[in-house]
N, C-alpha and C positions, 0 to 999 in steps of 0.2 A: 531780767529777756522781756521785752513784751509781747503780747499775745499777738500769732496773727490773726489780720481783719480776715475776720471771716468771709467767702467768696458769696454772693449771693447765687441760689441755685434756683433756675430756671425748671427743674425738676419739680422744686418745693411749692416754685410759686403755681405751676400746673394743676400740680394736686388742690394747694390753696382753691382755685378758680376752679376748676372740676368736681373733683371727687367728693371734696368736704359740701359743698354745696348741694349735689347730688342724694348724701346722705343726710344732710340736714333736710329737704325738701322727705326724702322718703320718710323717715325719722318723725316729720311733725304730721306725714299725710297718717302716718302710721297711728299717730297719738289721738287722733281725731276719728280715724274709725273704731279704733278701741274704745273711746269714750261717749262715739257714739253707738258704736253695736253696744256697750255697755246699757247702755240706758235703753236701748232698743229691747235687748234680753230680760235687762225691770220690768219696762213697760209691755211683753208678752207675757212673763212670770204673772205680774199684775191682774192683766185679762182672762189669764186662765184660771187663776184664783176664782174672782168674779163668777165666770160660766161653772167651774166645778161646782161653787157653792149654791148656784143657781140650780143645778142637778141634786145637789147634795139635799136639799129643801124640797124640793120638789120630790122625792125620794122619800123624805124624811114626810112629808103630808101623805104621801100616799099610804104609809108604814101605818103611822097612827093620826088618822083625820082629826080633826077636833080643835077646840081652842085652847090656849095655855090658861091655866090656873094652878095657884099656889092653895095648898093646906096645910093644914097643921096635922103632925103624927106624934104618937104617944114613942119613944125610943128608949132602950136600954140606957140614954143618959139624960131622959125626961123630954120634954117638949121638943121637937123638930119642923122641920118644913120641907116637904116632897114638892116636884115640881108634876103637874098631870097635861097630857096632850088628850083633849080628849076625855075618855074611860080610862085611859094608860098612863100608867107612874113611869115615866120618862127618865126621871131622877136616876132611877137604878140603872139604866140601859146605856152603860158606857162602852161595853162591845159593838154595837151598832158602828159609833164613830171609828172604832176601833179598825174594823174591818175596810169602813173608806180609807185610815191612813196607811194601809200595807196597801191599798191599791194604788194611790195618790200619790203617797209620797208627804202630801197636807197635813199638818196639824190642825185638829176641827174643836171647836166649843162651841155651846153652844150655851148663850149669855141670857140670863133672866134678869130685867132692870139693868145693872152693872156688874153682875156677879156670875161668873161660871160655875156653872149646874153641872154640865156634862162636860167632859174635855178629856183633850191626850195629851195636853201638857203636862209635863212632869216637874216639881221642884225638888230642890237642891237636896231632898232624901229620899228622892227617886218614887215618892207618892204622888198621884196626881192631885193638880194642882186644882181642885175643888173649891169653890169658895173664894178664888181670889177675883181681884178687879179689874176693870178697864180703864182707861184711863178718861179721865173726866172731857178732857175735848173731845173724846170718840164718843163719847157717851151723849154728850148735845148735840152732836153734830147729828145723830143717828137719830134721836128722840125729838131734836129739830125740825122732823120729818126733811132732812136736805138727803135723801136716799142712800143709796152704795156708796161707801165710805171706805178710801186706797188709799193705804199707805205704803214706803219701799221704805221705813225706817223705824219701826217701831220695837222699841226693848220689851221683850218677857221674859222675868226672869234674868239671865245674865247672858243670852244672846239677842242680837238684833236680827227682826224677820220681815219680812216684805207680807204683808194682812191685807185683807178685804173682810166689810163687816156689812152684812145684808141684812135688814131691817125685818124683824118678824113681828106678824101682825094676826090679830085676832078677826073671828066677823064681822064686827062693829069697824072692823080699820086702825083700833088705836095699835100702836107701836108699842110692844110689852118686851120686846128683848133684839137681840141679835142671834143672826151665826157668823161668828169669827172664822176664817180658811188663811192660815201661815205657812209661808214656809223658811227656814232661815237663808240669810241673806250670804249666809257661808256656801249653801249645797248651791245657791244660784250661782255665784261667782264660781264656782267649780263648773258649772255647767257653760259659764261664759269664757274660762281659760278651755276648755277641751277644745269648744269653737274655733276659738280666735287664735289657739297654739296654730294653726297650716297659717293662717292670716300675718303672724308673726315672722313665723318659717319663710313663708313668701318673703317677706319684704324684706329679710337679711338675704336668699339668695338672690333678689334684684341685686341690693346693692355690692354685692360681692361681684356678680356677673356686669353690673354696671363699671364696677372699678375695674375688673380684668380686663375689659374691651378697652377702657378708656387709656389704663396702663399700658396697654400692648399696642394703642394708636398712638401714645403719648411716647413711650418707647421709642416707637418707628419715627417718629416727629423729632424727637431730642438726640437721635442718636446721627441723625442727617444736620441737625443744626452744630452738634460738635464737629462733627467731619468737615462743614462748612468754616466752621472757628477755627482748627488745627490749618485747615487749607490757607485762611487768610493769613493767619498768626505766621507762619513759612514763608508766606509769600512778602510778608512785612519785615523779614528779616533778609530778605536777598536769595531767601530759596526759588526762585522762577522758575525753578523747570520740573517743580512740586506738581504730581495730578491730582486732582481733585477726584474723592470717591466717586464713582457713577453712579450710588444708590441715591446720592442727592439732586441728580439732575434729571433721573429717571422716570419721576412724575411732573407732572408739569402745571405747580401749584405753586405760589409764592414761595416754599424755600428752595423750589427747581429753577425759576426765573430768576432769583439771589443767585444762585450756583454758577446758572450760565453768564450772568452777569460779572461775576467772582472771575471764570475762566475769561471773558474779555478782557477785562482790567488786566489780568495777569498779562496776556498777552501781547496790550498797549505798554503795560511799564516794561516788557521786554523787549517792547523795541525802541522804548525811548532808549532805555539802559545798554542793548545788543545792537543795537541797527546804526546807521546815518541818518538824518533826518530828509534829507534828499536825493540820496539815493534808494535807499530802503534795503541797501547791501549790510553788511556786518561792520561794529567800524570797528576802530583800533582798541578800544580794552576786550572787544570778545575776541579778536582776534589775536591780541595776544597772549590770553586766557588761554585757548583753543591748541598753539602752538607750546605751550605750556605743558597741556594735556599729552599732546603728540609725544615729546620729548621723554614726556615720564613714561609712556606706554612704550616707544621705542628700545628704553633701557631696561627693560623686562624683554620683551620679544623680540629686539634686533631688526625689526622690519624698517625698511628703506621709508626716506620722507625725505623731500624737497621745501625751500623756503624761495621766492622769488617775489621781487618789487618792481612795479610796472610804473609808469611816468607815461603821460599825453603829451606829448612830443608839439611844443611851442604852442601851449596851453594858453600864455598868457598872450598870446598874438591872438586867439580866438576870442578871448574876452575884451580888449582891445579894437578887435572892427569889428564885431558881430555883437558886442553888449553881455554884460552878466546872466541876463537870461537866454542868450543861446550859448553860452557858456554855462551855465546848468542845465540844460537839454544835452549839451555833448556829454558830460560827466554822469547821468542818469544814462545814456545809451552804451555808454562803454560800460558802466556798473553792471547793466543788464546780461552784455555782453561775455563779459567776464564771468559772471556767478553760474550763467549757463554753462558756461565751459569747464564751470569744475565741480558742477554736478556728478557725484560718483567719484570723483579724483581729491576732492578735499573740501577747501573753501576758499573764498574771495571776500576781503572787504576792503574799505576805504583807509586807507593809513593817515590821508591827511592832503588836503588840498586835492591836488589833480593824481595824488599816489597811490598807488593801490599794493597790498598787500596779497599774495597768493600763496598757500600752504596747501603742499602735496602729501596727502599722506597715503604711506602704501606704494609710494612710487619717487623714484628717484629723479634726479636732474634731467639724465639724457628722456626717460621717457617725460618729461614735465616739459621738459623744453620741444617737443614736435608737439603736446596740446599746445603751446606758448603759440609755435610758427603756426599755427591752423588761425587761431585764434585772430592773430596777425592780420592772417589773410581775408578772413571775413571783416575786419575792422578798415583795411582798406579799401572795402565794395561797399561799405554804407555812406552815401551823400548826406549831407543837411544842406537846408535851403534855409535862407534869410535873407528876407526882401531879393526874389529872384537871382541871389547869388547862391551859387552851389560849392560846398567846400567840404571835406575829408580829412581827418586824422588818423596820425600812426600813434604808435606806443613804443616807448624801449622798456625791456626788459632784461633783468638780471638775476640770473638762479643759482642756486648751489647746492650740494647733498647735505641734506643733514646729517650731524653730528651732536651726539648728547654728549663730548665730552666736551666741547666748547661753551655750549650753552645757548642760550636764548638771543642776548645780545651781541653775542660774538656774533651770530647765524646771520642775525637781520644788518649787523654792520657789513660783511663780507659780499650777504647780498645787495646792500646798497652799492657798495663797490664795483662789482658787477655793472649794475645798471649804470654810476659813473663811466665805467670803462664806455658802454654802450655809446654813452650820450656825447663821449668825446669822440667817437668815433663811425659820426652820422647819423645816429638814431635809427629809429625805421626797424630794428632788430631785437633777435633775442641771443642775449649775451652767458654763455656756460660757463 
């Protein structure tokens, strides 16, 4: 068996056209916001480190005034070097920077030439990274009188840092070292994520909110379209009495207008199928279907009904004398009279030519004959005018009681025989 071809879904199409682009836009905007905010956070951290470095240097100069200088000293391991600032030996004072690290969270190093003399950095053995050097490009930039250097991707040990290098100068203006302040990129990323979490959460909530709103709106629209589709499908199958869901035409938008147009089309089709185009009363097809339903209902309920066939007397003479246009006017007038007479009693239809069929629902032939006689009196009083000539017409009716055992064809034949009897006996009468 071949696979059944999948029917295109308007719902899926709507999602593709609305929600997915919305999600894509929000995601793209979120990416831009996240990236932009990440760069902004990095820049702010670099600026903060620069400010912190300047404050640290001011405090350090205040605590230890004077120029930087190296001098040789004897140690247990032999000759060594120690760094002085003024008269103070600062190479043995790491606690000063440790305190700053505790307060600020930033690692601090005092670098003389290109070597860390005092530092809060630790090596892989957890020992202070004293004696480690800085990258050549950093040293070249600082000692090349290029001022403060800032980096957002410096590898120190096994970690990536955001760093600031502040030149250290003696009284003669010569740069002899640098103050290094650094924060791990990981710690900056943690701060960034903490701030970005609400942004991402808001973006997700926006997607959900607009998706729900869009889906609810789409659901209402699609339900109306489906109801309209179902209505049109049934009409196409000939179910011309099908009612359209009122929700379709409740809103006066494009779908509502389409619904009203569909109802109008249904009425037009019903008129074409069920009604005579000239007289605008029911046609023979509708009348025989109606009679069949009356028969079926009477078979169950036992209620009385009657069948009548009427014919306009000498209608051929009307056409021959006054023309077919005048004959059409007579047919329309007679049809309107019969239709009005049958309101609340049953229905009237044009059976063919100048012949009409009346079906009395819940009424027997005696009561029906009375109604027909009153109708005939009204018809006699109607005057038609054609080129200053006045004339009137009459009708002959044959009516029989309904009998479910006889069936439709037999009843119509009996009513036609009654009509024939009336024609043979002078016309202008109701024959029971």
